[in-house]
PATIPA-895407 format. One line per 8 residues: number of its first residue (from 1); their letters; for each residue x, y, z negated of C-alpha. Coordinates in steps of 0.02 Angstrom, whole numbers, plus 50000, padded with zeros to 5 digits. Example, Ala and Ser with C-alpha at 12.3 -4.5 7.8 and 13.67 -1.06 7.14 Angstrom:
// PATIPA-895407
1) as) 50615 49775 49610  50684 49947 49643
//
This chain:
// PATIPA-895407
1) mdfnnqks) 50628 51293 49246  50558 51340 49415  50374 51331 49467  50403 51194 49597  50472 51078 49463  50319 51110 49354  50201 51068 49497  50299 50912 49547
9) skdsgtri) 50303 50845 49370  50115 50865 49354  50083 50777 49519  50199 50630 49487  50154 50604 49304  50336 50626 49251  50359 50745 49105  50502 50870 49110
17) neyirvpe) 50569 51006 48996  50430 51088 48893  50303 50956 48950  50394 50827 48842  50294 50844 48681  50372 50716 48566  50482 50776 48422  50631 50663 48462
25) vlvidqng) 50703 50585 48621  50848 50472 48670  50958 50576 48785  51069 50523 48930  51174 50662 49004  51203 50703 49187  51356 50588 49191  51260 50438 49124
33) knlgkmnt) 51331 50450 48948  51212 50403 48807  51204 50551 48686  51088 50458 48565  50933 50520 48476  50908 50707 48478  50778 50837 48434  50678 50872 48595
41) adaialak) 50702 51061 48584  50892 51036 48568  50892 50917 48717  50797 51043 48823  50921 51179 48771  51066 51064 48819  50988 51033 48991  50958 51219 49021
49) eaeldlve) 51137 51256 48969  51194 51139 49110  51067 51224 49226  50973 51059 49244  50810 50983 49183  50770 50861 49044  50670 50722 49130  50575 50584 49039
57) vgatskpp) 50627 50421 49125  50570 50296 48994  50405 50355 48922  50360 50188 48840  50520 50176 48738  50524 50230 48555  50586 50366 48560  50561 50405 48746
65) vcrimdys) 50718 50401 48853  50759 50566 48939  50895 50606 49064  50977 50773 49101  50968 50795 49290  50914 50903 49436  50729 50858 49442  50697 50917 49621
73) kyvyeqnk) 50843 50810 49682  50773 50662 49582  50600 50682 49663  50681 50694 49835  50780 50533 49806  50626 50440 49740  50523 50492 49892  50664 50441 50008
81) klrknkag) 50671 50268 49927  50483 50250 49941  50483 50295 50126  50627 50174 50158  50537 50033 50066  50376 50063 50163  50469 50065 50329  50562 49906 50288
89) kakdqkel) 50412 49807 50225  50304 49797 50378  50260 49875 50543  50103 49978 50563  49942 49882 50557  49840 49887 50716  49651 49881 50713  49542 49815 50853
97) kfstvidv) 49355 49848 50841  49219 49743 50917  49030 49766 50919  48900 49629 50912  48848 49667 51093  49023 49679 51168  49046 49625 51349  49146 49464 51372
105) gdmntrir) 49277 49554 51478  49303 49689 51347  49313 49558 51211  49446 49460 51305  49547 49619 51337  49547 49664 51152  49590 49486 51101  49737 49487 51223
113) rakeflek) 49794 49656 51155  49781 49592 50976  49891 49442 51020  50020 49559 51099  50027 49659 50937  50042 49500 50834  50186 49438 50942  50276 49604 50907
121) dhpvritv) 50255 49567 50719  50119 49698 50689  49982 49644 50569  49814 49658 50658  49646 49696 50582  49495 49627 50674  49335 49724 50639  49160 49680 50699
129) qrkgrqty) 49038 49821 50672  48850 49804 50686  48736 49947 50732  48553 49984 50708  48447 49830 50679  48581 49702 50718  48589 49572 50580  48736 49511 50479
137) qqaravfd) 48713 49339 50557  48734 49412 50733  48892 49503 50680  48960 49350 50591  48931 49240 50745  49030 49363 50855  49164 49376 50720  49183 49187 50706
145) niltnfte) 49190 49171 50896  49331 49300 50902  49429 49209 50765  49432 49047 50865  49556 49137 50980  49680 49161 50836  49704 48984 50771  49894 48997 50783
153) ystiepep) 49898 49150 50667  49874 49168 50480  49754 49279 50388  49818 49400 50258  49659 49400 50152  49590 49234 50090  49414 49275 50155  49341 49398 50281
161) ksegnrit) 49281 49558 50199  49103 49618 50225  49089 49805 50190  48928 49892 50236  48898 49863 50421  49069 49786 50459  49160 49622 50439  49350 49629 50439
169) islkknvt) 49500 49517 50421  49686 49548 50443  49800 49429 50538  49988 49406 50543  50107 49311 50654  50173 49170 50546  50063 49022 50500  50144 48975 50335
177) sknkqnsi) 50006 49055 50232  49898 48938 50130  49753 49057 50162  49732 49008 50344  49546 49033 50371  49534 49041 50558  49550 48866 50627  49418 48807 50751
185) kenkalqp) 49364 48670 50631  49339 48792 50486  49248 48918 50595  49126 48786 50657  49090 48741 50476  49056 48926 50437  48938 48954 50584  48752 48942 50549
193) kge) 48671 48786 50619  48599 48802 50793  48737 48919 50858
//
């Protein structure tokens, strides 16, 4: 067993070879054939004989299911699948930041840019950040004003998030979401009276 395999198994949580510490395992060989229950030490010896690793693939089974395979190749394939799934799921999220004292021209430019990203199917995160002595109410008023420009888009989260000195919400292109929180009517209802 090489050192890289030891390190990888520790990082991923997958047990291989000597790290499998149960007395008996269900073994599947490198060709996919079920070899049945086997003493763990014998299974490890069988894997080493084939110059491969014994990898635990079903830890919750009784006994655990282990497969004889090239562990480094297995890790490579799993990472490749993960990268492919991430790439296929969604485009990169874009974030546009606003302050509570932003100039109207700058605000309009960022809103226009956000809409361009949304039209290209990028999810967009709108963040309003307050500084110094600016109140939450000031930030929320700017935030609600910005959201009135995105009535034709859906929110990803059901409610805006308030974390420390920022308020954020993520938007996406389609409007089929039942969590649409950004209509003009709803924003007017959320605004404090007198604004």
